[in-house]
C-alpha positions, 0 to 999 in steps of 0.5 A, a space after each residue: 580903444 578896442 575891448 582887449 580880451 587878451 590882457 596881462 592878467 589872463 596871460 599871467 594866469 595861464 602861464 602859471 598853469 602851463 609853466 611846469 610843462 614848458 621850457 623857458 627858452 633862452 635869449 642870445 645877446 649879440 651885436 648886430 655887427 656880427 650880421 653885417 649890420 650897423 653896431 647895436 644890441 640885438 636880442 634873439 628869443 629862441 623859441 625854436 628850442 620850445 617843445 615841438 620845435 616852435 612857440 606853438 606848444 604854449 597855446 596847445 598846452 593852454 587849450 588842453 589843460 584849461 578846456 573840457 576835453 571830450 572822449 573823442 579828443 582834439 582836432 587841429 588844422 595846421 601848416 605843420 608847427 601847430 599840428 606838431 604841438 597839439 600832437 605832442 601835448 595830446 600824447 603827453 596828456 593821453 588825449 586822442 588827436 586828429 591833425 589835418 595838414 595841407 600838401 604844402 606842409 613840409 615832410 619834416 613837419 609831417 614826420 614829426 606829427 606822425 612820430 607823436 602818435 596823432 592820426 594825420 590826414 594830408 588834404 588840400 593845397 593850403 591851410 584853409 583846406 585843412 581847416 575846413 576838413 578839421 571843422 567837418 571832423 569836429 562836427 562829425 566826431 565830437 572832437 574839440 577843435 584847437 585853433 592854430 591862432 584864432 582862439 582865446 586860449 591860443 592867444 593867451 598861450 602865445 602871449 606867455 612869450 611876451 611875459 617871459 621875454 619881459 623878464 629876460 630882456 627888459 630893455 628892449 625898444 622894439 621886438 620883431 615878430 613873424 606873422 601868419 594867422 596872428 596868434 603869436 603877435 596878437 598874444 605878444 602885443 597884448 602883453 607888451 602894450 607898446 613897450 617894447 614896440 612890436 613890429 610884425 614881419 610877413 612874407 610879401 607873398 602872404 601879407 595877411 596882417 598888412 592887408 587886414 590893416 589896410 582894409 580895416 578888417 581881416 581879409 583874404 590875402 595871397 598865400 604864396 611863400 617859401 614860408 607858406 607852411 607856417 606864415 600863409 593862412 589866407 587871413 589873420 584871426 578875428 580875435 587878434 585883429 583889434 589887438 594888432 590895430 592898437 598895439 602893433 606899431 608897423 608891419 614889414 614885408 620880406 621876400 623869399 630870397 630875404 628869408 633864405 638869406 636870413 636862414 643862412 645868416 643864422 646858421 653861419 653866424 650863430 649856428 641856428 638851424 631855422 625854418 623859413 617862417 622862423 627866420 622871417 623876423 631876422 630877414 626884416 633886419 638883414 634886408 632893410 625892411 626894418 631899419 633900427 635907429 642908432 642905439 635902438 635895442 632890437 629883439 627878434 623872435 626866432 620862432 621855429 626849427 622844424 626842418 631837416 638837419 643841415 647837410 642831412 637832407 
């Protein structure tokens, strides 16, 4: 068994630090039949209601509240949601923030980062380009890098979703979690440790975790998808991979069309406006990429909402 450096004790400890700054995001209990699926209990964990519109605020708060911050502040690379979270947390704590995003980042996310007062630079086509630029900035400025997924602090912060959900829905059998770089699923899987089962969901155009599990290590994967601004970082993190190999039960792949249908269904059925990456886990259910057993209690991470308001652009 790998040396799991992200465990329940450490997740609980950072939760005590960041809890005063977080929202306890609600769950929504529905019948899967509401979505045209076979009847069964379905729990939606609504992380789209977290500060900054996604779960990313959790990891950002851990980084900025538990690490020594230089006068130059912090720097982050992001497809959008992590940048929004770091910018928001930095603004609240009075810390300078420099954010790099690629051109694939959505206008809605770019606007949110700027609204939080961060110094924003749009560079390159994909997340990897923004990451390189952020590393160069950290080296030249002395700013503290806040990695979107491959750092202990980020993983611990995202793991607090698992802690919170365990109290809200203790009877879950399976939890579907979207995967980009793997910070969210790594943290959650480290908390759950197999109960409930954790299943990753990725766009078939960006199968980062699926490729890593097949290769036995993180490897470059295609990075093309409607959800590329949140679920296409090229490869999963080194720190999360041993956790995923031990505690992620399976990975389901979904098409862009399935993600679009899931976005539409979440709006039509429960009036949730969800960005593509945030709807990926639901897409696995609706498209049959994950098929629950009869009576299986499934949880779905609805992880982000940084998109234009429906009907207004």
